[in-house]
C-alpha positions as CSV (number, residue, x, y, z in Angstrom):
1,M,-8.5,-23.3,41.6
2,H,-9.6,-19.8,42.1
3,T,-12.0,-18.0,40.2
4,H,-11.9,-14.6,38.4
5,T,-13.2,-13.0,35.4
6,R,-11.5,-11.7,32.2
7,I,-13.1,-8.8,30.6
8,A,-12.5,-9.9,27.0
9,L,-15.6,-12.0,27.0
10,A,-17.2,-11.1,30.2
11,T,-20.6,-12.3,29.1
12,A,-19.6,-15.3,27.3
13,A,-19.7,-18.1,30.1
14,A,-17.0,-20.2,28.7
15,A,-16.0,-21.9,32.0
16,A,-13.2,-24.2,30.8
17,L,-12.6,-26.4,33.8
18,T,-14.7,-27.8,36.7
19,G,-12.1,-26.3,39.0
20,G,-13.2,-23.0,37.9
21,L,-10.3,-21.6,35.6
22,L,-11.9,-18.6,34.0
23,T,-14.9,-17.4,32.2
24,F,-12.8,-16.1,29.2
25,A,-9.3,-15.2,28.3
26,A,-8.0,-12.0,26.9
27,S,-5.6,-12.0,24.0
28,P,-2.3,-11.3,25.5
29,A,0.6,-10.0,23.4
30,S,2.8,-10.4,20.3
31,A,3.7,-7.8,17.8
32,A,3.6,-8.8,14.1
33,D,7.2,-8.3,13.8
34,S,8.5,-11.0,16.1
35,F,12.3,-10.1,16.1
36,K,12.3,-6.4,17.3
37,V,11.6,-4.9,20.6
38,A,7.7,-4.6,20.3
39,K,6.2,-1.2,20.4
40,A,2.9,0.6,19.0
41,D,3.6,4.2,18.1
42,F,0.3,6.1,17.8
43,N,1.7,9.7,17.6
44,G,4.9,8.7,15.5
45,D,7.5,10.2,18.0
46,G,9.5,7.2,17.8
47,I,8.9,6.0,21.4
48,G,6.4,3.2,22.2
49,D,3.0,3.9,23.4
50,V,0.6,1.5,25.0
51,A,-3.3,1.1,24.7
52,N,-5.1,-0.6,27.5
53,S,-8.8,-1.2,28.2
54,A,-11.0,-0.3,31.2
55,A,-13.8,-2.5,29.4
56,G,-16.0,-2.4,32.6
57,A,-16.1,1.3,33.1
58,Y,-19.2,3.3,33.4
59,V,-19.6,6.0,30.7
60,S,-22.3,8.9,31.3
61,G,-24.0,6.5,33.6
62,H,-24.0,3.6,31.4
63,K,-22.7,0.5,33.2
64,N,-19.8,-1.6,31.6
65,A,-19.9,0.8,28.7
66,G,-16.1,0.7,28.3
67,Q,-13.2,2.9,27.7
68,V,-9.7,2.7,26.1
69,V,-6.7,4.6,27.6
70,V,-3.8,5.2,25.5
71,L,-0.5,5.9,27.6
72,Y,2.1,7.7,25.5
73,G,5.8,6.9,26.0
74,S,8.6,9.3,27.1
75,S,12.0,9.1,28.1
76,T,11.0,8.4,31.5
77,G,8.4,5.9,30.4
78,V,4.6,6.0,30.8
79,S,2.3,7.6,33.4
80,S,-1.0,8.9,33.8
81,A,-0.2,12.4,32.7
82,K,0.4,11.8,28.9
83,R,-2.6,9.9,27.6
84,N,-6.0,9.9,25.7
85,T,-9.0,8.3,27.3
86,I,-11.6,7.3,24.6
87,S,-14.9,5.8,24.7
88,Q,-18.0,5.5,22.3
89,N,-19.1,9.1,23.2
90,T,-15.9,10.4,22.1
91,S,-16.2,12.4,18.9
92,G,-15.5,10.3,15.8
93,V,-15.9,6.9,17.4
94,P,-18.4,4.9,15.8
95,G,-21.4,4.0,18.0
96,A,-22.6,5.3,21.3
97,A,-22.0,4.4,24.9
98,E,-24.5,1.9,26.2
99,D,-24.9,-0.4,29.1
100,G,-23.0,-3.8,28.5
101,D,-21.1,-2.8,25.5
102,F,-17.5,-3.5,26.8
103,F,-16.1,-1.2,24.6
104,G,-12.2,-2.1,24.4
105,A,-12.8,-5.7,25.4
106,E,-10.2,-6.7,22.7
107,L,-7.5,-4.6,21.2
108,A,-5.0,-4.9,18.4
109,Y,-2.5,-2.2,16.7
110,A,-0.9,-1.8,13.5
111,D,-0.5,0.8,10.7
112,F,-3.7,-0.2,8.9
113,N,-3.9,2.8,6.6
114,G,0.0,3.0,5.8
115,D,0.5,6.8,6.9
116,G,3.3,6.0,9.4
117,Y,1.0,6.1,12.5
118,D,0.0,3.0,14.4
119,D,-3.9,2.5,14.5
120,L,-6.0,0.7,16.9
121,A,-8.5,-2.1,16.2
122,V,-11.1,-1.9,19.1
123,G,-13.5,-4.9,19.7
124,T,-16.8,-4.1,21.5
125,P,-18.0,-7.7,21.5
126,D,-21.3,-7.0,23.5
127,E,-22.5,-4.2,21.6
128,K,-26.2,-4.6,20.7
129,V,-26.8,-4.0,16.9
130,G,-30.5,-3.4,16.1
131,T,-32.2,-6.3,17.9
132,D,-29.1,-8.4,18.1
133,T,-28.2,-8.1,21.9
134,N,-24.7,-9.4,21.6
135,G,-24.0,-8.7,17.9
136,G,-20.7,-7.0,18.8
137,G,-18.8,-4.2,16.9
138,L,-15.4,-3.4,15.7
139,A,-14.0,0.1,15.0
140,I,-10.4,1.2,13.8
141,L,-9.2,4.3,15.3
142,W,-6.5,6.3,13.6
143,G,-3.3,7.5,14.9
144,S,-1.9,10.9,14.0
145,P,0.7,13.3,15.4
146,S,-1.6,13.9,18.5
147,G,-2.0,10.2,18.8
148,L,-5.4,8.6,19.0
149,T,-7.9,11.2,19.3
150,G,-11.2,9.2,18.5
151,K,-11.5,9.5,14.7
152,G,-12.1,6.1,13.1
153,I,-14.2,3.9,11.0
154,D,-16.7,1.2,11.7
155,V,-15.7,-2.5,10.4
156,P,-19.4,-3.9,10.2
157,D,-20.1,-7.7,10.8
158,P,-20.4,-9.2,7.3
159,A,-22.3,-12.1,8.7
160,A,-24.2,-10.8,11.7
161,S,-27.1,-13.6,11.7
162,S,-24.8,-16.5,11.7
163,H,-22.8,-15.5,14.9
164,D,-22.6,-13.1,17.9
165,F,-19.7,-11.3,19.8
166,W,-18.1,-9.6,16.5
167,G,-14.7,-8.4,17.2
168,K,-13.9,-10.4,20.4
169,D,-10.8,-11.7,19.0
170,L,-8.4,-9.7,17.1
171,A,-4.7,-10.1,15.5
172,A,-2.8,-7.8,13.3
173,G,-0.1,-8.6,10.8
174,D,1.1,-8.9,7.2
175,F,-0.3,-12.5,6.7
176,D,0.2,-12.4,2.8
177,G,3.6,-10.4,2.9
178,D,2.7,-7.5,0.6
179,G,3.7,-4.8,3.2
180,K,0.4,-3.9,4.2
181,A,-1.1,-4.5,7.7
182,D,-3.9,-7.2,7.5
183,L,-6.5,-7.8,10.4
184,A,-7.9,-11.2,11.5
185,V,-11.2,-10.9,13.4
186,G,-13.1,-13.5,15.6
187,S,-16.6,-14.0,16.9
188,S,-18.7,-16.8,18.6
189,S,-18.0,-18.8,15.5
190,S,-15.1,-21.1,14.8
191,T,-14.9,-19.0,11.4
192,L,-12.4,-16.3,11.2
193,Y,-12.6,-13.3,9.0
194,L,-9.2,-11.9,7.4
195,Y,-9.2,-8.3,6.1
196,K,-6.4,-7.7,3.8
197,G,-4.5,-4.5,4.1
198,G,-5.2,-1.1,2.3
199,F,-7.5,0.1,4.8
200,T,-8.6,3.7,4.2
201,T,-10.3,6.4,6.4
202,T,-13.4,5.8,4.4
203,G,-13.7,2.2,5.3
204,A,-12.3,0.5,2.3
205,Y,-9.8,-2.3,2.5
206,G,-8.0,-4.8,0.1
207,S,-10.3,-7.9,0.4
208,R,-12.1,-10.1,3.0
209,T,-11.9,-13.9,3.1
210,T,-13.0,-16.5,5.6
211,V,-10.3,-18.9,7.4
212,K,-11.6,-22.0,9.4
213,P,-9.0,-23.7,11.5
214,P,-9.6,-27.3,11.6
215,I,-11.8,-28.9,14.6
216,V,-10.8,-32.5,15.7
217,S,-13.3,-34.9,14.3
218,G,-15.9,-36.1,16.7
219,T,-15.3,-33.7,19.4
220,N,-17.0,-30.4,20.6
221,D,-16.6,-27.3,18.7
222,D,-16.4,-24.4,21.3
223,P,-19.6,-22.4,20.7
224,F,-17.9,-19.3,21.6
225,G,-15.3,-19.5,18.9
226,P,-11.5,-19.1,19.7
227,M,-10.2,-17.9,23.0
228,S,-7.5,-15.7,21.4
229,L,-5.4,-14.8,18.2
230,T,-1.8,-14.2,18.1
231,A,0.3,-13.0,15.2
232,G,4.0,-13.5,14.7
233,D,6.4,-15.1,12.0
234,V,7.2,-18.6,13.0
235,N,9.0,-20.0,9.9
236,G,10.9,-16.9,9.3
237,D,9.5,-16.6,5.7
238,G,8.5,-12.8,6.3
239,R,4.9,-13.3,6.2
240,T,3.0,-13.3,9.6
241,D,1.4,-16.4,10.8
242,L,-1.5,-16.9,13.1
243,V,-2.0,-19.0,16.2
244,V,-5.7,-19.7,17.3
245,D,-6.0,-20.5,20.7
246,G,-8.6,-22.5,22.6
247,Y,-10.8,-24.5,20.6
248,E,-12.3,-27.3,22.7
249,T,-11.5,-30.7,21.5
250,Q,-12.1,-32.9,24.5
251,T,-15.3,-33.3,26.7
252,K,-17.6,-30.7,28.2
253,Y,-14.6,-29.4,30.4
254,G,-13.0,-27.4,27.6
255,W,-9.4,-29.0,27.2
256,N,-8.3,-27.3,24.0
257,T,-6.1,-27.5,21.2
258,N,-4.3,-24.4,19.6
259,Y,-3.3,-24.3,15.8
260,W,-0.7,-22.6,13.8
261,L,-1.8,-21.3,10.6
262,P,1.0,-20.1,8.3
263,G,1.0,-17.0,6.4
264,S,1.2,-17.3,2.5
265,A,0.9,-15.3,-0.6
266,S,-2.8,-15.7,-0.3
267,G,-3.2,-14.9,3.3
268,L,-4.2,-17.8,5.7
269,S,-5.8,-21.2,5.3
270,G,-7.0,-23.6,7.8
271,S,-6.0,-26.4,5.4
272,T,-2.3,-26.1,6.4
273,A,-2.8,-25.6,10.2
274,K,-0.9,-27.7,12.6
275,A,-2.0,-28.5,16.1
276,L,-0.1,-27.2,19.1
277,K,0.1,-27.8,23.0
278,P,-2.9,-26.4,24.7
279,G,-2.9,-22.8,26.2
280,I,-5.3,-20.0,26.5
281,V,-3.0,-17.1,25.8
282,T,-0.1,-16.9,23.3
283,A,3.1,-14.9,22.5
284,I,5.4,-15.3,19.5
285,G,8.9,-14.0,19.5
286,D,12.5,-15.2,18.7
287,I,13.7,-16.4,22.2
288,N,16.8,-18.3,20.9
289,G,17.9,-15.8,18.2
290,D,17.7,-18.3,15.3
291,G,15.4,-16.1,13.1
292,F,12.2,-18.0,13.7
293,G,9.4,-17.1,15.9
294,D,8.9,-19.2,19.0
295,I,5.5,-19.7,20.3
296,V,4.7,-19.6,24.1
297,S,1.2,-20.6,25.3
298,G,0.1,-20.3,28.8
299,A,-1.9,-23.2,30.4
300,G,-2.7,-21.5,33.8
301,W,-4.8,-24.5,35.2
302,D,-3.9,-27.3,37.3
303,S,-3.1,-31.0,36.3
304,T,-6.3,-32.1,37.9
305,T,-9.6,-30.7,38.5
306,D,-11.3,-30.7,41.8
307,D,-13.1,-34.1,41.0
308,G,-9.8,-35.6,40.0
309,T,-10.1,-35.3,36.3
310,H,-6.8,-35.2,34.6
311,V,-5.9,-32.2,32.4
312,P,-3.5,-33.0,29.5
313,D,-0.3,-30.9,29.1
314,S,-0.4,-28.8,32.5
315,S,1.1,-28.8,35.8
316,D,-0.2,-28.0,39.2
317,G,-0.2,-24.3,39.5
318,G,0.0,-23.9,35.7
319,R,2.6,-23.8,33.2
320,V,3.7,-22.6,29.8
321,N,4.5,-24.5,26.8
322,V,7.3,-23.3,24.7
323,T,7.4,-24.5,21.0
324,Y,10.4,-23.4,19.2
325,G,10.0,-22.2,15.5
326,S,11.9,-23.4,12.4
327,A,11.8,-23.1,8.7
328,S,8.9,-25.7,8.6
329,G,7.0,-24.1,11.5
330,P,6.5,-25.4,15.0
331,A,9.1,-27.9,16.1
332,S,10.1,-29.1,19.6
333,T,8.1,-28.1,22.6
334,T,9.1,-27.9,26.1
335,G,7.0,-27.2,29.5
336,I,8.1,-24.8,32.1
337,S,6.4,-24.5,35.4
338,Q,7.5,-23.1,38.9
339,N,9.0,-26.3,39.5
340,T,11.4,-26.1,36.6
341,G,15.0,-25.3,37.2
342,S,15.5,-22.1,39.1
343,V,12.0,-20.7,38.2
344,P,11.0,-18.5,41.2
345,G,8.4,-20.1,43.5
346,T,6.9,-23.4,43.8
347,S,4.1,-24.9,41.8
348,E,1.0,-25.0,43.9
349,K,-2.5,-25.7,42.9
350,G,-4.4,-22.7,42.0
351,D,-1.2,-20.1,41.4
352,S,-2.3,-19.8,37.6
353,F,1.1,-19.6,36.4
354,G,0.8,-18.8,32.6
355,W,-2.3,-17.0,33.1
356,D,-0.8,-14.1,30.9
357,L,2.5,-13.9,29.3
358,D,4.5,-11.6,26.9
359,L,7.8,-11.5,25.0
360,G,10.3,-8.6,24.4
361,D,14.0,-8.1,24.4
362,I,14.7,-6.5,27.9
363,N,18.6,-6.4,27.7
364,G,19.2,-5.9,24.1
365,D,20.9,-9.1,23.5
366,G,19.0,-10.1,20.6
367,Y,17.0,-12.8,22.4
368,Q,13.3,-12.2,23.4
369,D,12.7,-12.6,27.1
370,L,9.6,-13.9,28.8
371,V,7.3,-12.6,31.5
372,V,4.8,-15.0,32.8
373,S,2.0,-13.9,35.4
374,S,0.6,-16.0,38.3
375,P,-2.1,-13.7,39.4
376,D,-3.7,-16.3,41.9
377,E,-0.4,-16.8,43.7
378,D,-0.8,-16.8,47.5
379,I,2.0,-15.0,49.4
380,A,2.8,-14.9,53.0
381,G,-0.8,-16.0,53.7
382,V,-2.4,-13.3,51.3
383,T,-4.8,-15.0,48.9
384,N,-4.8,-14.5,45.2
385,T,-2.3,-11.3,45.7
386,G,-0.2,-12.3,42.3
387,M,3.1,-12.4,41.1
388,V,5.0,-12.0,37.9
389,T,8.2,-14.0,36.7
390,V,10.7,-12.8,34.3
391,L,12.8,-15.5,32.4
392,Y,15.5,-14.4,29.9
393,G,16.0,-15.9,26.4
394,S,19.4,-17.3,25.3
395,A,20.9,-19.4,22.2
396,S,19.3,-22.5,23.9
397,G,15.9,-21.1,24.4
398,V,14.3,-19.7,27.8
399,N,17.0,-19.8,30.5
400,T,15.4,-21.5,33.5
401,A,18.8,-22.2,35.2
402,S,19.7,-18.7,36.3
403,G,19.0,-14.9,36.1
404,A,15.3,-15.2,36.6
405,Q,13.4,-12.3,38.4
406,S,10.3,-12.2,40.1
407,F,8.0,-9.1,41.3
408,E,5.0,-8.9,43.7
409,Q,3.8,-5.7,45.4
410,N,5.8,-6.4,48.6
411,T,9.0,-6.6,46.5
412,T,11.1,-3.7,47.4
413,G,10.7,-0.6,45.2
414,V,7.4,-1.9,43.6
415,P,4.5,0.4,44.6
416,G,1.7,-0.7,46.5
417,S,1.4,-3.8,48.9
418,S,0.1,-7.3,48.4
419,E,-3.4,-7.4,49.3
420,K,-6.0,-10.2,49.0
421,S,-7.4,-10.4,45.4
422,D,-5.2,-7.9,43.8
423,L,-4.4,-10.3,41.1
424,F,-1.1,-8.6,40.3
425,G,-0.3,-9.9,36.8
426,A,-3.9,-9.9,35.4
427,D,-2.2,-8.9,32.3
428,V,1.4,-8.1,31.4
429,K,3.3,-6.4,28.7
430,L,6.9,-6.0,27.5
431,D,7.3,-3.0,25.4
432,D,9.8,-0.3,24.9
433,V,8.2,2.7,26.2
434,T,11.3,4.9,26.8
435,G,12.8,4.9,23.3
436,D,16.2,3.2,24.3
437,G,15.5,0.0,22.4
438,R,14.9,-2.2,25.4
439,A,11.6,-3.6,26.6
440,D,10.2,-2.4,29.8
441,L,7.5,-4.2,31.9
442,L,3.8,-3.2,32.6
443,V,1.7,-5.0,35.0
444,G,-1.9,-4.9,35.1
445,S,-3.8,-5.8,38.3
446,Y,-7.3,-5.7,39.8
447,E,-6.6,-3.3,42.6
448,N,-9.4,-2.1,44.8
449,S,-11.9,-4.7,44.1
450,G,-11.8,-4.4,40.3
451,D,-11.0,-0.9,39.8
452,G,-7.5,-2.1,38.4
453,A,-4.2,-0.4,38.2
454,I,-0.9,-0.3,36.0
455,T,2.4,-0.8,37.4
456,Y,5.4,0.5,35.3
457,L,8.9,-1.4,36.0
458,P,11.6,-0.1,33.5
459,S,14.5,-1.9,32.0
460,N,17.8,-0.5,33.2
461,G,19.5,-1.9,29.9
462,S,20.3,-5.3,31.4
463,K,17.2,-6.3,33.5
464,I,13.9,-5.1,34.9
465,T,14.3,-2.8,37.9
466,T,12.0,-1.0,40.5
467,S,14.3,2.0,40.1
468,G,11.8,4.7,38.5
469,S,8.8,2.4,38.9
470,R,5.3,3.9,39.3
471,A,1.7,2.7,39.4
472,F,-1.6,4.5,38.8
473,G,-5.2,3.8,38.8
474,P,-8.3,4.7,36.9
475,S,-9.2,7.8,38.4
476,T,-5.9,9.5,37.3
477,V,-6.6,8.8,33.7
478,G,-10.3,9.8,33.6
479,V,-11.9,6.4,34.2
480,S,-14.6,6.3,36.7
481,T,-14.3,4.0,39.7
482,T,-18.0,3.4,39.8
483,G,-18.6,-0.4,39.4
484,T,-15.6,-2.6,38.2
485,P,-13.9,-0.9,35.6
486,Q,-11.0,-3.3,35.5
487,F,-8.4,-0.6,34.1
488,G,-5.2,-2.5,32.9
489,A,-6.8,-5.7,32.8
490,L,-6.0,-6.1,28.8
491,F,-3.1,-4.4,27.0
492,A,-3.3,-4.2,23.1
493,D,-1.3,-6.6,21.1
């Protein structure tokens, strides 16, 4: 399997497989409301906006200090022209840009202060806090009629001496159903912190509790905590649930178990968790239109490692595990690989199908559609150039029999060309960024040796199209190309 690095914990050395899967997984996507076309609206104009990171960016000469770039939607989608680029040196942002902070390594959005504008929670997991080298930091930046301008608050670590990498995992939702946005926060510990809604611009919040998902008895508790957190309503009770990805439960190689924690009037509790099929990224949305959120987790590794060790619940080249929701929570699960039905491509070792994924309603039929990336896909002899696959939802779930689409940079109309190590599909996002009620596709890549780029492919109302597509890199949005900024490697959930 090919090796490349995610910025969400670039320093956390959590190599999961002997075949060299990854060092860490960023949290890909799901909105707190599973049953609408996802969108963040930071400026309140009714059109979806997208926040993404360049967590490896140089800022004022500081290597890997990190930046966040907010792209504002319009009737013609997103571009580099209408945006804000924010770092810890931006006025109002807590902290200061320093070497190795990785500001923006984790992102989550919601209207945390209830003023009608979405806000952005920004993790800086490698922030040095006093003498604590990797203590980590967390800020909430406020939305406004001008969008995200940098004004925000610090959310300090309540137990800094007991863990590191504060803010490395984030998920926003209404976990107790009181109508206020809550925030779940992870660190290097297996214990999560749940901040109840009622955030204010002075730093107050409703309450704070701890949540610990179960760890399988007699196995290893991953010393770097969960790999990702994903919010969505799986049992249809109007409260947001949480899926916790990536606790190691077998051997040193890191096979992991995911857990579903249902929301309740009191928030979240690990005592009611249910184990799920493994994966390192998750999305939640209503694929079959039955009113329950379905859980899609990506297991982008091969079915065997280089030394022949069997990996459970995966396929050569990777796969996604789809667990359908019900009134009692997670129900039946099915696996999808590139050898399933008419899914484009062929399952080949090292493709990393399921590396990233997202859900959104592309054609407005009421069924959430699925995009899956395979950034290590080799195409026409070009190594690790990458591809993304779009599968459509239906009353019977993910449609693998017909209608699938695939895109790579040699696809007619897609900007650029397929080059070695582009990793097209390093992150993917389905959001309505034109205001037409249909989800459009954004694809992040590692163009130009890690500089990164974002490719925009709009919905034409019935499918994703290359008409009106565009791509742009870091230099067009005010991000330095010194080093490896990895612009577009992480979109906010």
